[in-house]
N, C-alpha and C positions, 0 to 999 in steps of 0.2 A: 795059841791059850783066850779064850774066852772073856770079852769083860763081862763082870758082875753087875747086874745091872743094880741101879740103887731105889731103896724105895718110896715112893713119895710120901711124903710125911704131910695127913690128914687131921683137921679138926673138926669136930663134927658139932658145933652148936644149936642144940634142942631139947626145951624142960621139957620132954615127952620122953617115953619105952624110945630108942632106939632100935632103927630097922636092925633086925636079923641080918640081913643083907652085908654086914659092917664086919660080921663075922669070917664070910666068906672073902669078902676084899683083906684080911690081913696078909696074904699070900704074898700081893702087891702092891700093901704101902702098910703104915705102920698108922694108926687112928687113933685121935684123943678125943675126949668128950667131952663138952665144960655146960652145964645146964642151965645158966642164965649171960647173960649180956657182962657184966660186968668179969665174970668168969673169962667167958671167950673175950674181952677184952687186953684183958691181964695176959692171957696167954698167947693171943698176939703179937703184944707190945716186947715176949721175954725170950720168941723161941720163934725159928726158924718154918714156916708151914708152905709148903704147894700150893694148896688148895683148902681153901674153907667152905662146908656146906653150913646158909646161912639160915635160921627158921626161922618165917617171919612173924612168929608169935612169943619173942624170949619174950622173958622178966625183965626188970634191969633196964639194963641199957634197950633205949628201943631198937627195932634192928636196921629201919634205915639212917639211923646216927650212928649207929655199927658202924654198916659198911661206910659213912661216910666220913670216918675218924680211919677205917682200914685203907680207904683211898688216896685221902690227903696227910695221914703218915706213913703211905706202901706198907702196910704192913705185910702182906699179902694181896701178891700179879693176882692169883684166881678169885673170887667168890662164886658160888653159886648156891642161888637163893632155894630154898624149898618152903612147899605149902602145905593142907591140906585141902583149900577147895583151889580150883584157877579162880585167879582174879588178874584181866586186861591191866589196868591200871599200876596192880604189885607188880607186873611183865613191863611195864612199859616205865615205871621208874625203876625198875634194874637197870635197863637197855640206858636207861640217864649215868646210873654210875658206871657202864662195865665192865656186866656181871659176864661171868662167862656164857650160865646156864640158870634155867629155870625149869624146876622138875616139882612134877607134883607127887603128893605121900598118898596111899605108902610106896617107898619109892623102889623099883625093878634092878636087878644088878645088871643087867643087859644095856639100862640105859648110863647107872651108875658108873661105868665100865667103858662107855663110848666118850661121856665126857672124861676121865683122865686120861682117855690116849690121846683125846682132839690136846687136853693141856699140856702134855708129856712132847706131842706134835709142834706145838708154837711155843714150845720154849728153844726149839734147833734153828737149822739157815734159815728159816721162814720166816721163824718170825726177828731173826738178826734185818735180812733183809726189811721185814715189813719198817721195823722199827728206822733203819739208814734212811727211806725214801721219806716217813715221815716228819723226818729229823731238818730232812732239807727244804723241805715244805715250812713247818716250819721258821727256819731259816732266813728266809723269803718273805717273811709279815712283814717285814720292815720293808717292802718295793711295792709299789704300783699294779707289780708287773705279776705276783704272790697268786692271784686266782689265777691264771693261765697255767704257771706250773703248780701247781697246786692239783688241775686236772690229770696235767701232762705225765705228772710222775703218779699218780694216783690209776689211771687207764694204763702204764704200762704192768705197776703192781698188781694189777686185776686181769692182764690180758691172756694170762696161759691160763685161766680154770675154764670150766666147762658151763659150768652148767650158770643159769642167772643167778641163786638165791647163794649159787658161795663167793662171787662176783660182789654181790650186795653184801654180805658178810664182812667181804673182807675190806672193802671199801669202808666200809665201818667202821672196822677196827682202824685203818689207817687215819682216816680222820682223828679217833677216837686219841688217837696213839700224838696224831701233832698237837691238839687241844693239852694234852697232857706232858708236852715239852715244852711247850712258849709256856706255860704257869712252874715248869720246875728251873727253865732259863733266865728266865724274868721273874722273879719270885716278888716286883714288887707289884708285881697283875693285878694278885689276890686284894692290894688294896683300893680298885679302882671297878673290879668287874667280878664275877661270880665266875667259877668252869662253867656251872650251868646254860648260865645266860650264850653260851655255843655248841652244848649237847641235846639241849631238850628237844623232846620231840624229832629227833635226826635218822631216825632207825624202826619206823616200826613195821609192822610184821606185814601189813597189809600195803605196802606199800611198792612199786615196782621198781628194779633197779634205776631205771634214769631218773627216777621222783627222789630215791634215796640221794643218787649222788647230785640231784640240783640242788636239796635242801641243806645237805655238808655243803654244797656248793659256797649256797648264802647266807649258815653260818658264817664261813672258812670267812668270808667278804667283808661282814660285819667284823670279827677278829682282826681283823685285815686293818680295816677305815683305824678302828679305834689302841689300836697298839701301833698304827704310822702319827695320829694323834699326839701319841702322851713318846712313841721314841722312835721320832722319826732318822730317817739313816744318815748320819754325818759324816764330817772329813776325813776323822777319823777317834782312835780312840781313847784322848783327854774329852773330847765333844761326848762321844760315849759316855766317859766315867762322869759327867759334870749332870751327863738328864738321867743317868741309874740316879746320882745322889738325892737329888730334884726330886723325884722319884720314891725313892724310900722315905725321906725327912720332910714328906707332905705337912704332917701334923705338926711339927715343930714350928713352921711358920718363918722356914732360914729366908732372910735380906738379900739381895745383890751383894753386897760391899762384903757380905759374912761368906758368901760361893766365890768373889773374886777373893779376897784372904787366904781363903783354902786351899786353891788353886794355882795361889802364887803367881797370880795375874793382875792390870788394873780394870775399874770398872769400864771405862773404856772399850777396853780388851774383848773382856765378858760380854759384855753389848754386841762389838761385833760382829763375833764369833753366831753369834745366838740369830745376826740377821744375816750372814753368810749362809747358813747352814738351816735355819728354820723357816726364814722371809719373814720374823718376827722378830716385837722385842724378848727382854726378859721376864719382864709386866705385863706382856700380853702370853707369851705361851705357860708363866707361871698361873693367870686369872684362870684357863682350860685347866690346867693340870686339878686345879684345885675343887673349878665348877663341876667336873669328874669324878673328883673325891667328895665333892658334899651330895651326889645323885647317889654314890654309892652310902653311902652315911646314911642318907635317909630310907633307903628303903631293905640295909640290912642289919640298921642299929637301933640302938632304942632314944636313940638321940632326936628331942624335939622341934622344930623348927625354928625357933625362935633364939634357939641356943648355937644353931646353925651358924652362923655369918662370924661368930665371936671363936668358935672350934677354930677358925678357917683362918684369923686371923685377918679380919676385918671390923675396923672397930663402928662402923658409919651401915649399919644393916639395912638403911633401905637404899643404899647406894651398890650393894651386895644383892638386896632382892631383884635388886634391876637386871643386874648382871644376869640376876638367873633366871628371869623370865626370860632376856635375850634367848639366854641360853635355849631351853629347853620349851619355853613356848606357854609358862605353867611357873603360877607361884609355889614360893618353899613351901607356903601352906598347901598349895590344892596340890602338888609334886607326891607333898608327905603323906599325903592321903590315899595315895596311886597305891602302897602298903596294904592300907587297912581295905580298901575295896578289894585286891587281889585275896586275903585272909576269909575276907564276907563271904567268897565263892561259893 
């Protein structure tokens, strides 16, 4: 008996007259429309869609804000951007968030069908193979050997593909999945780094296969260094639990004695564990963690530089400023202006 093919569930978010091709696609898909960003977000939050076609000129929630929410909340795995006018910068931003395609309107039935077929095929065994490969690389991020593992697994994953374009796309998908898995399995990571720090500009269309691999590797190496500083490999589960707790509780100014009591050990035992596993004291580790958190807060929140020391539990603002200068090469105020300079560009 033949298996009945399930229709894809598609959301089309556009505040203009929808393309007529959607009527012809009803044979292979169930299509629902949203006329603004808020309606699209509510639909995505309440119903499971296989793919969303997202217009770049939505009213209500900005299109890229909706895309960010869709990715952050895992509302839909496949997103296709559409626009009436070509824009490399829009395509670039779309790649940054891992969109499946960037199509110009008016849409052609053949290209929409091709995208749908590609999305369907990627949900099968090939996609599971990519996910497993990405998970192995993400698990290695606490090791110095991680970059070599990343390249080896990526090369094996792409070895069966014949064309340069297919290998390049596959490698990009693999790297993007590594980043996604890292942020999923270590939720505290978003307190110190943005996902975009590791995926920005890693897959431009004009780059050849080798350049794409090198850019992915460079960004992977940066993520490897960042994670090893915050969450280095330790002797066992108990130390991992302690580090995870500290990383999640950085804004609560947890004291060493409180941590020791929480895990039913003495202060001296806790100190010994830090020296044995990390080669540093509890205080040295927490200083590094808080300074990294401070960098994140200055770049990605509205906190004022003069408020940062107190926010991180330092009563002596001058002492904190010296620590910050030693780590970053900039004063707190200079570093805070970095965000303003980026926005002014």
